[in-house]
Backbone as a printed PyTorch tensor [residue, N CA C, xyz], in Angstrom:
tensor([[[  1.3810,  -0.7810,   0.0840],
         [  0.0280,  -0.1620,   0.3390],
         [  0.5640,   1.1770,  -0.0140]],

        [[  0.5190,   2.0490,  -0.8920],
         [  1.5870,   3.6420,  -1.3210],
         [  0.1520,   4.5520,  -0.2950]],

        [[  1.3950,   5.2590,   0.4780],
         [  0.2410,   6.4190,   1.2370],
         [  1.4020,   7.8180,   0.8200]],

        [[  0.1860,   8.5940,   0.3730],
         [  0.5390,   9.9610,  -0.1020],
         [  0.1320,  11.1500,   1.5030]],

        [[  0.7630,  11.8480,   1.7190],
         [  0.5770,  12.7140,   2.4940],
         [  1.3070,  13.8720,   2.2860]],

        [[  0.0050,  14.7780,   2.2340],
         [  0.6620,  16.1470,   1.4640],
         [ -0.3150,  17.8510,   2.9050]],

        [[  0.4890,  18.4610,   2.7150],
         [ -0.1030,  19.7260,   3.4360],
         [  0.4440,  20.7960,   2.9110]],

        [[ -0.1660,  22.0620,   3.5170],
         [ -0.7170,  22.8120,   3.2140],
         [ -0.6660,  24.1700,   3.6180]],

        [[ -0.3690,  25.3730,   3.4310],
         [ -0.4850,  26.4700,   4.2510],
         [ -1.3230,  27.1150,   3.4360]],

        [[ -2.1800,  28.3450,   3.9090],
         [ -3.0940,  28.9690,   2.5960],
         [ -2.1460,  30.6600,   3.2370]],

        [[ -2.7230,  30.8030,   1.6680],
         [ -1.5270,  31.9170,   1.4340],
         [ -1.9690,  33.2810,   1.9160]],

        [[ -1.6860,  34.2070,   2.9320],
         [ -2.0930,  35.5870,   3.9030],
         [ -2.9880,  36.0270,   3.1910]],

        [[ -3.1740,  36.0630,   1.8420],
         [ -4.4960,  36.8780,   1.0760],
         [ -5.7220,  36.4070,   1.0060]],

        [[ -5.7120,  35.5880,   1.9340],
         [ -6.6400,  34.5140,   1.7210],
         [ -7.2990,  34.7600,   3.3150]],

        [[ -9.0160,  35.3390,   3.0550],
         [ -9.5450,  35.7210,   4.1060],
         [-10.5330,  34.6290,   4.9890]],

        [[-10.3070,  34.8620,   5.9920],
         [-11.2090,  34.0610,   7.1270],
         [-12.5010,  33.4870,   6.6190]],

        [[-12.7130,  34.0460,   6.0110],
         [-14.4970,  33.6020,   5.6560],
         [-14.1450,  31.9500,   4.1540]],

        [[-12.9690,  32.7050,   3.3110],
         [-12.5520,  31.5870,   2.2590],
         [-11.7780,  30.5020,   3.2830]],

        [[-10.5260,  30.5650,   4.4030],
         [-10.6040,  29.3990,   5.0170],
         [-11.5360,  29.0680,   5.1260]],

        [[-12.8470,  29.2990,   5.7030],
         [-14.1670,  28.2180,   6.3390],
         [-14.4390,  27.7940,   5.7060]],

        [[-15.2140,  28.5430,   4.6810],
         [-15.3650,  27.3210,   3.7540],
         [-14.9640,  26.6220,   2.9830]],

        [[-13.6580,  26.7700,   2.6450],
         [-12.6890,  25.7330,   1.9520],
         [-12.6560,  24.5160,   3.3120]],

        [[-12.3990,  24.5560,   4.3950],
         [-11.9930,  23.8090,   5.6300],
         [-13.2440,  22.8180,   5.2790]],

        [[-14.8260,  24.0520,   4.9240],
         [-16.0650,  22.8470,   4.6240],
         [-16.1580,  22.1440,   3.6400]],

        [[-15.7190,  22.2000,   2.8390],
         [-16.2370,  21.9200,   1.5160],
         [-15.0570,  20.4600,   0.9230]],

        [[-13.0880,  21.0780,   1.3810],
         [-12.5670,  19.9420,   1.3160],
         [-12.9020,  18.4320,   1.6030]],

        [[-12.8910,  18.7130,   2.6360],
         [-13.2010,  17.1840,   2.8230],
         [-13.5310,  16.3560,   1.9890]],

        [[-15.2790,  16.3750,   1.6630],
         [-16.4950,  16.1780,   0.7130],
         [-15.2820,  15.9770,  -0.1930]],

        [[-15.1820,  17.0420,  -1.2480],
         [-14.5930,  17.1070,  -2.4690],
         [-13.3840,  15.6830,  -2.4020]],

        [[-12.7940,  15.8150,  -1.9630],
         [-11.5950,  14.6180,  -1.9140],
         [-12.1370,  13.4910,  -1.9660]],

        [[-12.7510,  13.1210,  -0.3140],
         [-13.5820,  11.8780,  -0.2130],
         [-14.5610,  11.3010,  -1.9300]],

        [[-15.1490,  12.8520,  -2.3230],
         [-15.6770,  12.2180,  -3.3960],
         [-14.6800,  11.9500,  -4.8330]],

        [[-13.5270,  11.8980,  -4.6100],
         [-12.7360,  11.8150,  -5.6110],
         [-12.3350,   9.6700,  -5.6570]],

        [[-12.8700,   9.0750,  -4.6590],
         [-12.3550,   7.8050,  -4.3890],
         [-13.3480,   7.4010,  -5.3910]],

        [[-14.5300,   8.1020,  -5.4610],
         [-15.5670,   7.0280,  -6.9340],
         [-15.2840,   7.2530,  -8.1340]],

        [[-14.7120,   8.7370,  -8.2240],
         [-14.1270,   8.7910,  -9.5850],
         [-12.7240,   8.4980, -10.1830]],

        [[-12.0320,   8.1480,  -9.2560],
         [-10.5620,   8.2640,  -9.5580],
         [-10.3910,   6.2330,  -9.0140]],

        [[-10.3160,   5.2030,  -9.8040],
         [-10.5810,   4.1520,  -9.8200],
         [ -8.8070,   3.5520,  -8.7940]],

        [[ -7.4130,   4.1720,  -9.0090],
         [ -6.8770,   4.1800,  -8.6470],
         [ -6.7270,   4.7590,  -7.0140]],

        [[ -7.5000,   5.6720,  -5.9620],
         [ -8.0700,   6.2990,  -5.3820],
         [ -8.6230,   4.9420,  -4.7010]],

        [[ -8.2820,   4.3500,  -3.0220],
         [ -8.4230,   3.5930,  -2.2380],
         [ -9.2020,   4.2430,  -1.3260]],

        [[ -8.3030,   4.8510,  -0.6320],
         [ -8.9250,   5.8810,   0.6380],
         [ -8.1770,   7.3050,   0.8330]],

        [[ -9.4180,   7.9470,   1.6130],
         [ -9.2810,   9.8110,   1.6490],
         [ -9.5220,  10.0710,   2.6270]],

        [[ -8.3280,  11.1270,   3.4570],
         [ -8.4580,  11.5340,   4.8430],
         [ -7.9760,  12.9800,   4.6690]],

        [[ -8.6580,  13.3830,   4.9710],
         [ -8.3080,  14.9600,   5.1780],
         [ -8.8270,  15.9830,   6.5300]],

        [[ -7.3160,  16.1820,   6.6610],
         [ -7.1420,  17.4200,   8.0110],
         [ -7.8940,  18.6150,   8.1030]],

        [[ -9.0230,  19.2830,   8.6820],
         [ -9.2660,  20.8810,   8.0260],
         [ -8.7780,  21.6830,   9.2630]],

        [[ -8.6510,  20.7500,  10.6160],
         [ -8.3030,  21.5010,  11.3670],
         [ -7.5450,  21.5480,  12.2430]],

        [[ -6.4940,  21.5360,  12.1520],
         [ -5.1360,  20.5030,  13.1470],
         [ -5.1920,  21.6660,  14.4750]],

        [[ -4.4210,  21.0270,  15.1550],
         [ -4.6930,  21.6040,  16.2560],
         [ -3.3630,  23.0450,  15.9060]],

        [[ -3.4500,  24.0780,  17.3050],
         [ -2.7160,  24.7620,  17.0710],
         [ -1.1130,  24.8890,  17.0580]],

        [[ -1.0760,  23.8040,  17.5890],
         [  0.8280,  23.0910,  17.1800],
         [  1.3690,  22.7300,  16.0380]],

        [[  0.5100,  22.8610,  14.8830],
         [  0.4780,  22.2640,  13.7080],
         [  1.5250,  23.5350,  13.2650]],

        [[  2.1030,  23.0660,  12.0380],
         [  3.2410,  23.8960,  11.1010],
         [  2.4670,  23.8110,   9.7770]],

        [[  1.6480,  23.3300,   9.4610],
         [  0.1840,  23.4840,   8.4170],
         [ -1.0940,  23.7310,   8.9730]],

        [[ -2.0180,  24.0670,   7.3470],
         [ -3.1100,  25.0060,   7.5470],
         [ -4.1030,  23.7550,   7.2310]],

        [[ -3.9290,  23.0700,   7.4490],
         [ -4.6940,  21.5380,   6.1840],
         [ -3.5830,  20.8760,   5.4560]],

        [[ -4.4730,  18.9350,   6.0220],
         [ -3.1540,  17.7970,   5.0990],
         [ -4.3640,  17.2830,   4.3570]],

        [[ -3.8530,  16.0630,   3.4840],
         [ -4.3200,  15.5430,   3.3900],
         [ -3.9960,  14.0760,   2.9430]],

        [[ -4.3760,  13.2080,   2.8920],
         [ -3.6450,  11.6870,   3.4050],
         [ -4.4380,  10.7800,   2.1840]],

        [[ -3.7900,  10.0820,   1.5060],
         [ -4.2950,   9.0930,   0.7540],
         [ -3.7860,   7.8680,   0.5480]],

        [[ -4.4760,   6.7480,  -0.4780],
         [ -4.1100,   5.0770,  -0.1130],
         [ -4.1710,   4.4560,  -1.3180]],

        [[ -3.0010,   4.3850,  -1.7810],
         [ -3.1960,   3.3750,  -3.7950],
         [ -2.4340,   2.3840,  -3.5190]],

        [[ -2.6760,   1.3830,  -4.5740],
         [ -2.0570,  -0.4370,  -4.4280],
         [ -0.9300,  -0.2460,  -4.4950]],

        [[ -0.1390,   1.1090,  -5.5260],
         [  1.5250,   0.9870,  -5.8760],
         [  1.6460,   2.4730,  -6.1840]],

        [[  2.4050,   2.7060,  -6.7720],
         [  3.2150,   3.7350,  -6.7640],
         [  2.7010,   4.3680,  -7.9720]],

        [[  2.3240,   3.0760,  -9.6170],
         [  1.4780,   3.7240, -10.4070],
         [ -0.0190,   4.3300, -10.3170]],

        [[ -0.2910,   3.6420,  -9.0120],
         [ -1.1750,   4.2880,  -8.8960],
         [ -1.6350,   5.1700,  -8.0610]],

        [[ -0.5560,   5.5330,  -7.4420],
         [ -0.9580,   7.2050,  -6.7420],
         [ -0.0060,   8.1490,  -8.3880]],

        [[  0.3090,   7.6110,  -9.3190],
         [  1.1440,   8.5280,  -9.7880],
         [ -0.4890,   8.6750, -11.2420]],

        [[ -0.9650,   7.2670, -10.9170],
         [ -2.4730,   7.7470, -11.4870],
         [ -3.4050,   8.7980, -10.6590]],

        [[ -3.8360,   8.6920,  -9.9830],
         [ -4.1000,   9.8130,  -9.3800],
         [ -3.9450,  11.2340,  -9.2450]],

        [[ -2.4650,  11.2390,  -9.2020],
         [ -1.6690,  12.3860,  -9.8840],
         [ -2.2360,  13.5790, -11.0180]],

        [[ -2.4590,  12.8950, -12.0820],
         [ -2.1970,  12.9300, -13.4440],
         [ -3.5000,  13.1810, -14.0870]],

        [[ -4.8810,  12.8750, -12.7380],
         [ -6.0510,  11.9040, -13.4280],
         [ -7.2730,  13.8010, -12.8700]],

        [[ -7.6990,  14.3480, -14.2780],
         [ -8.5330,  14.9890, -14.6050],
         [ -9.2580,  15.9010, -13.4030]],

        [[ -9.8570,  14.7510, -12.7150],
         [-11.0530,  15.1180, -11.8810],
         [ -9.9710,  15.6960, -10.5450]],

        [[ -8.7950,  14.7970, -10.3080],
         [ -8.0740,  15.6560,  -9.4400],
         [ -7.2970,  16.6600,  -9.3430]],

        [[ -7.0620,  16.6520, -10.5700],
         [ -6.3580,  18.0120, -11.6330],
         [ -7.6300,  19.1940, -11.0690]],

        [[ -8.6060,  18.8300, -11.5100],
         [ -9.8040,  20.6220, -11.1180],
         [-10.0700,  20.5020, -10.3650]],

        [[-10.1660,  19.2030,  -9.0260],
         [-10.0210,  19.9870,  -7.6890],
         [ -9.3570,  20.4590,  -7.4270]],

        [[ -7.8820,  20.2280,  -7.2240],
         [ -6.9520,  20.8830,  -7.5520],
         [ -6.4850,  22.5400,  -7.4650]],

        [[ -6.7340,  22.5640,  -9.0130],
         [ -6.7790,  23.5730,  -9.6830],
         [ -7.7900,  24.5830,  -8.8470]],

        [[ -8.9100,  24.2600,  -8.7340],
         [-10.0960,  25.3290,  -8.1410],
         [-10.1180,  25.5520,  -6.7340]],

        [[ -9.4690,  24.3520,  -5.7840],
         [ -9.8250,  24.4640,  -4.5820],
         [ -8.6870,  24.7130,  -3.8990]],

        [[ -7.1880,  23.9970,  -4.3800],
         [ -6.1260,  24.2650,  -3.3780],
         [ -5.0840,  25.2650,  -4.1580]],

        [[ -4.1070,  25.1500,  -5.0320],
         [ -3.3670,  25.8440,  -5.2980],
         [ -3.8480,  27.9870,  -5.7630]],

        [[ -4.9270,  27.4600,  -5.9180],
         [ -4.7520,  29.4440,  -5.7370],
         [ -4.7730,  30.0420,  -4.1560]],

        [[ -5.5250,  29.3290,  -3.2460],
         [ -5.7570,  29.6250,  -2.0230],
         [ -4.1810,  29.3580,  -1.1580]],

        [[ -3.5250,  28.2740,  -1.4890],
         [ -2.2300,  27.7320,  -0.3800],
         [ -1.0680,  27.6570,  -1.2680]],

        [[ -0.0350,  27.5570,   0.0050],
         [  1.1050,  27.9910,   0.1640],
         [  2.2630,  26.8890,   0.2170]],

        [[  3.4430,  26.8650,   0.4580],
         [  4.0880,  25.9100,   1.2900],
         [  3.5900,  24.8220,   1.0050]],

        [[  3.3880,  23.6610,   0.4430],
         [  3.2690,  22.7380,   0.4170],
         [  4.3110,  21.6250,   0.6580]],

        [[  4.1250,  20.5160,   1.2650],
         [  5.1610,  19.7770,   2.0130],
         [  4.5650,  18.2780,   1.3010]],

        [[  5.0040,  16.9380,   1.1480],
         [  4.5270,  16.1800,   0.6850],
         [  5.6010,  15.2510,   1.0830]],

        [[  5.0690,  13.7000,   1.5450],
         [  5.6800,  12.5920,   2.0360],
         [  4.6240,  11.2410,   1.2630]],

        [[  5.2400,  10.8430,   0.2160],
         [  4.9190,   9.2050,  -0.1450],
         [  5.2470,   8.3810,  -0.0920]],

        [[  5.1370,   7.2310,   1.0240],
         [  5.8610,   5.6210,   1.4940],
         [  4.5970,   4.5590,   1.2110]],

        [[  5.5620,   2.9200,   1.0390],
         [  5.3750,   2.3070,   0.5820],
         [  4.9410,   1.7970,   2.2740]],

        [[  4.1260,   1.6280,   2.8780],
         [  3.6280,   1.0390,   3.8020],
         [  3.1680,  -0.5580,   3.5660]]])
């Protein structure tokens, strides 16, 4: 099982209202990808981390193998979500992929 963890910080220009809206919508948006992306086996989204955290949000996904992760990364549904609701509002992306 390959696991993918990615974390982001919000850009300084993102308003409190935008942050609240994104935190409410993104968990469901990413969960919906499980039915749309065949190589995506599971999703967990952390939208309200503890104050001791260094990032504002985190996404954890599971895939059968590295090829499945690559297929997810390039999948049009994933790209559309990232382009509409993640990339315009975030910075300082950190990612870790590992075989478990």
